[in-house]
OpenMM code with the backbone's topology and positions (N, CA, C; nanometers):
from openmm import Vec3, app, unit

residues = "MET SER SER VAL SER ALA VAL ILE LEU GLU SER THR LEU THR CYS PRO HIS CYS GLY PHE ARG LYS ASP GLU THR MET PRO THR ASP ALA CYS GLN TYR PHE TYR GLU CYS GLY ASN CYS LYS ARG LEU LEU ARG PRO ASN ALA GLY ASP CYS CYS VAL PHE CYS SER PHE GLY SER VAL LYS CYS PRO PRO MET GLN GLN GLN ARG GLY CYS CYS SER".split()
positions = [
    Vec3(-12.1142, -10.3222, 6.8971),
    Vec3(-12.2323, -10.3672, 6.8856),
    Vec3(-12.2453, -10.5305, 6.9152),
    Vec3(-12.3279, -10.5833, 6.9869),
    Vec3(-12.3381, -10.7141, 7.0592),
    Vec3(-12.3842, -10.8087, 6.9179),
    Vec3(-12.3524, -10.9351, 6.9156),
    Vec3(-12.4368, -11.0128, 6.7958),
    Vec3(-12.4821, -11.1174, 6.8895),
    Vec3(-12.5645, -11.1035, 7.0003),
    Vec3(-12.6260, -11.1895, 7.0606),
    Vec3(-12.7604, -11.2319, 6.9848),
    Vec3(-12.7963, -11.3413, 6.9292),
    Vec3(-12.9101, -11.3965, 6.8611),
    Vec3(-13.0197, -11.4055, 6.9657),
    Vec3(-13.1365, -11.3979, 6.9303),
    Vec3(-13.2621, -11.4336, 7.0140),
    Vec3(-13.2613, -11.5676, 7.0248),
    Vec3(-13.3175, -11.6121, 7.1317),
    Vec3(-13.3451, -11.7596, 7.1747),
    Vec3(-13.4767, -11.7827, 7.1024),
    Vec3(-13.4847, -11.8952, 7.0479),
    Vec3(-13.6114, -11.9573, 6.9767),
    Vec3(-13.6837, -12.0474, 7.0877),
    Vec3(-13.8053, -11.9905, 7.0953),
    Vec3(-13.9042, -12.0699, 7.1933),
    Vec3(-13.9845, -12.1691, 7.1432),
    Vec3(-14.0029, -12.1865, 7.0074),
    Vec3(-14.0816, -12.2865, 6.9628),
    Vec3(-14.0111, -12.3916, 6.9039),
    Vec3(-14.0520, -12.4983, 6.8778),
    Vec3(-14.0048, -12.6105, 6.8411),
    Vec3(-14.1149, -12.7277, 6.8034),
    Vec3(-14.0710, -12.7846, 6.6944),
    Vec3(-14.1692, -12.8992, 6.6495),
    Vec3(-14.1122, -13.0336, 6.7221),
    Vec3(-14.2060, -13.0733, 6.7718),
    Vec3(-14.1458, -13.2142, 6.8522),
    Vec3(-14.1771, -13.3383, 6.7447),
    Vec3(-14.0900, -13.4514, 6.7112),
    Vec3(-14.1243, -13.5304, 6.6001),
    Vec3(-14.1407, -13.6798, 6.6967),
    Vec3(-14.2314, -13.7422, 6.7124),
    Vec3(-14.2291, -13.8798, 6.7680),
    Vec3(-14.1457, -13.9887, 6.6695),
    Vec3(-14.0487, -14.0606, 6.7520),
    Vec3(-13.9840, -14.1245, 6.6859),
    Vec3(-14.0482, -14.2459, 6.6616),
    Vec3(-14.1455, -14.2735, 6.7082),
    Vec3(-14.2240, -14.3910, 6.7103),
    Vec3(-14.3285, -14.4089, 6.6060),
    Vec3(-14.4090, -14.2802, 6.5834),
    Vec3(-14.5114, -14.2855, 6.4821),
    Vec3(-14.4971, -14.1614, 6.3981),
    Vec3(-14.3942, -14.0815, 6.4044),
    Vec3(-14.3327, -13.9827, 6.3179),
    Vec3(-14.4547, -13.8571, 6.3267),
    Vec3(-14.5506, -13.8785, 6.4285),
    Vec3(-14.6374, -13.7341, 6.4766),
    Vec3(-14.5685, -13.6172, 6.5073),
    Vec3(-14.5959, -13.5254, 6.4579),
    Vec3(-14.5337, -13.3764, 6.4574),
    Vec3(-14.6164, -13.2718, 6.5207),
    Vec3(-14.5745, -13.2007, 6.6237),
    Vec3(-14.6772, -13.1170, 6.6985),
    Vec3(-14.5756, -12.9907, 6.7555),
    Vec3(-14.6236, -12.8784, 6.7070),
    Vec3(-14.5427, -12.7614, 6.7736),
    Vec3(-14.5667, -12.7345, 6.9038),
    Vec3(-14.4797, -12.6873, 6.9718),
    Vec3(-14.4627, -12.6650, 7.1179),
    Vec3(-14.3814, -12.5394, 7.1709),
    Vec3(-14.3923, -12.5041, 7.2800),
    Vec3(-14.3479, -12.3775, 7.3261),
    Vec3(-14.2522, -12.4319, 7.4380),
    Vec3(-14.1289, -12.4278, 7.4176),
    Vec3(-14.0255, -12.4667, 7.5210),
    Vec3(-14.0313, -12.4255, 7.6763),
    Vec3(-13.9975, -12.4725, 7.7492),
    Vec3(-13.9846, -12.3581, 7.8868),
    Vec3(-13.8759, -12.3378, 7.9117),
    Vec3(-13.8639, -12.1923, 7.9640),
    Vec3(-13.7223, -12.1537, 7.9696),
    Vec3(-13.6530, -12.1531, 8.1219),
    Vec3(-13.7455, -12.2207, 8.2261),
    Vec3(-13.7305, -12.1971, 8.3546),
    Vec3(-13.6686, -12.3683, 8.3966),
    Vec3(-13.7008, -12.4638, 8.2993),
    Vec3(-13.6713, -12.6082, 8.3376),
    Vec3(-13.6487, -12.6835, 8.2185),
    Vec3(-13.5808, -12.7996, 8.2423),
    Vec3(-13.5809, -12.8793, 8.1334),
    Vec3(-13.7237, -12.9814, 8.1154),
    Vec3(-13.7484, -13.0164, 8.0117),
    Vec3(-13.8853, -13.1034, 7.9880),
    Vec3(-13.8141, -13.2427, 7.9781),
    Vec3(-13.8180, -13.3265, 8.0642),
    Vec3(-13.7665, -13.4797, 8.0474),
    Vec3(-13.8527, -13.5506, 7.9983),
    Vec3(-14.0020, -13.5398, 8.0117),
    Vec3(-14.1041, -13.6492, 7.9437),
    Vec3(-14.1736, -13.5369, 7.8679),
    Vec3(-14.2414, -13.6472, 7.7670),
    Vec3(-14.3587, -13.5643, 7.6606),
    Vec3(-14.4377, -13.6978, 7.6065),
    Vec3(-14.5492, -13.6984, 7.6380),
    Vec3(-14.6450, -13.7733, 7.5574),
    Vec3(-14.7123, -13.7316, 7.4504),
    Vec3(-14.6772, -13.8356, 7.3432),
    Vec3(-14.6962, -13.8215, 7.1990),
    Vec3(-14.8625, -13.8131, 7.2058),
    Vec3(-14.9103, -13.6996, 7.1275),
    Vec3(-15.0387, -13.6769, 7.0843),
    Vec3(-15.1084, -13.7878, 6.9997),
    Vec3(-15.0311, -13.8597, 6.9490),
    Vec3(-15.0945, -13.9679, 6.8506),
    Vec3(-15.0819, -14.0961, 6.9115),
    Vec3(-14.9741, -14.1348, 6.9348),
    Vec3(-14.9652, -14.2928, 6.9999),
    Vec3(-14.9275, -14.2727, 7.1387),
    Vec3(-14.9575, -14.1959, 7.2127),
    Vec3(-14.9268, -14.1849, 7.3347),
    Vec3(-14.8295, -14.2262, 7.3938),
    Vec3(-14.7337, -14.2812, 7.3484),
    Vec3(-14.6110, -14.3020, 7.3813),
    Vec3(-14.5065, -14.2020, 7.4813),
    Vec3(-14.4529, -14.2368, 7.5803),
    Vec3(-14.3880, -14.1349, 7.6530),
    Vec3(-14.2487, -14.1203, 7.6126),
    Vec3(-14.2172, -13.9999, 7.5437),
    Vec3(-14.0820, -13.9881, 7.5187),
    Vec3(-13.9828, -13.9315, 7.6279),
    Vec3(-13.8647, -13.9866, 7.6310),
    Vec3(-13.7737, -13.9308, 7.7088),
    Vec3(-13.6632, -13.9119, 7.6483),
    Vec3(-13.5834, -13.8041, 7.6925),
    Vec3(-13.4340, -13.7727, 7.5841),
    Vec3(-13.3669, -13.8901, 7.5549),
    Vec3(-13.2887, -13.8887, 7.4679),
    Vec3(-13.1637, -13.9866, 7.4270),
    Vec3(-13.0498, -13.9791, 7.5109),
    Vec3(-12.9990, -14.0909, 7.5362),
    Vec3(-12.8406, -14.0558, 7.5961),
    Vec3(-12.7818, -13.9494, 7.5510),
    Vec3(-12.7451, -13.8894, 7.6475),
    Vec3(-12.6595, -13.7713, 7.6168),
    Vec3(-12.7290, -13.6233, 7.5941),
    Vec3(-12.8572, -13.6446, 7.5728),
    Vec3(-12.9325, -13.5280, 7.5510),
    Vec3(-13.0114, -13.4749, 7.6857),
    Vec3(-13.0273, -13.3512, 7.7006),
    Vec3(-13.0700, -13.3018, 7.8313),
    Vec3(-13.2231, -13.2988, 7.8584),
    Vec3(-13.2979, -13.3134, 7.7252),
    Vec3(-13.4566, -13.2977, 7.7352),
    Vec3(-13.4944, -13.3477, 7.6027),
    Vec3(-13.6086, -13.3375, 7.5848),
    Vec3(-13.6976, -13.4018, 7.4912),
    Vec3(-13.6816, -13.3197, 7.3644),
    Vec3(-13.6411, -13.1947, 7.3845),
    Vec3(-13.6499, -13.0868, 7.2498),
    Vec3(-13.5138, -13.0976, 7.1944),
    Vec3(-13.4088, -13.1280, 7.2722),
    Vec3(-13.2620, -13.1649, 7.2344),
    Vec3(-13.2572, -13.2862, 7.1569),
    Vec3(-13.3548, -13.3836, 7.1949),
    Vec3(-13.3530, -13.5187, 7.1186),
    Vec3(-13.4720, -13.5041, 7.0017),
    Vec3(-13.5613, -13.4713, 7.0077),
    Vec3(-13.6816, -13.4708, 6.9197),
    Vec3(-13.7316, -13.3346, 6.8758),
    Vec3(-13.6661, -13.2443, 6.9130),
    Vec3(-13.7295, -13.0939, 6.8429),
    Vec3(-13.6593, -13.0491, 6.7256),
    Vec3(-13.7303, -12.9740, 6.6602),
    Vec3(-13.6396, -12.9000, 6.5315),
    Vec3(-13.5532, -12.7758, 6.5902),
    Vec3(-13.5669, -12.7538, 6.7093),
    Vec3(-13.4721, -12.6517, 6.7798),
    Vec3(-13.4527, -12.7170, 6.9384),
    Vec3(-13.3332, -12.6672, 6.9485),
    Vec3(-13.2515, -12.7384, 7.0791),
    Vec3(-13.3336, -12.6351, 7.1858),
    Vec3(-13.3025, -12.6933, 7.2905),
    Vec3(-13.3966, -12.6184, 7.4266),
    Vec3(-13.2860, -12.4518, 7.4480),
    Vec3(-13.3741, -12.3633, 7.5095),
    Vec3(-13.3187, -12.2351, 7.5350),
    Vec3(-13.1676, -12.2393, 7.5954),
    Vec3(-13.1356, -12.3027, 7.6927),
    Vec3(-13.0055, -12.3210, 7.7330),
    Vec3(-12.8952, -12.3776, 7.6465),
    Vec3(-12.9222, -12.4458, 7.5625),
    Vec3(-12.8410, -12.5250, 7.4862),
    Vec3(-12.8164, -12.4274, 7.3464),
    Vec3(-12.9194, -12.3514, 7.3027),
    Vec3(-12.9010, -12.2520, 7.2013),
    Vec3(-12.8103, -12.1598, 7.2765),
    Vec3(-12.8190, -12.1112, 7.4123),
    Vec3(-12.7224, -12.0014, 7.4353),
    Vec3(-12.5738, -12.0808, 7.4929),
    Vec3(-12.5652, -12.1705, 7.4728),
    Vec3(-12.4277, -12.2765, 7.4610),
    Vec3(-12.3835, -12.2541, 7.6054),
    Vec3(-12.4841, -12.2782, 7.7335),
    Vec3(-12.4507, -12.2709, 7.8887),
    Vec3(-12.4875, -12.3953, 7.9272),
    Vec3(-12.5262, -12.5157, 7.8258),
    Vec3(-12.5610, -12.6291, 7.8865),
    Vec3(-12.7195, -12.6302, 7.9437),
    Vec3(-12.7732, -12.7349, 7.9630),
    Vec3(-12.9072, -12.7255, 8.0079),
    Vec3(-12.9240, -12.7041, 8.1554),
    Vec3(-12.9983, -12.6293, 8.1944),
    Vec3(-13.0531, -12.6114, 8.3445),
    Vec3(-12.9176, -12.5859, 8.4344),
    Vec3(-12.8336, -12.5080, 8.3718),
    Vec3(-12.7204, -12.4545, 8.4255),
    Vec3(-12.7541, -12.3047, 8.5089),
] * unit.nanometer
topology = app.Topology()
chain = topology.addChain("A")
for resn in residues:
    res = topology.addResidue(resn, chain)
    for name in ("N", "CA", "C"):
        topology.addAtom(name, app.Element.getBySymbol(name[0]), res)
C-alpha cells in the first residue's frame, strides 16, 4: 500500500506589505514568480531561496515542493 499524499492546489496568499489575504489556486505546470496584491497593488516576488510566491507568502507550498522534487523540475 502506497502512502502518497494528495497535492494541495489551494493556498492563501498573504501580502507582506498590507496583510491582505486571498485564496488562490496554484498552477501545476509552472512557477508563479509574480503576484499583484488585490489590496495595495504591490507586486510580490519570491523571497531569496524560494522558488515562487506560494512558497514565500502562501499557506501551502507549491505542488512541486509538496512532492519534494524541487520547483519546476
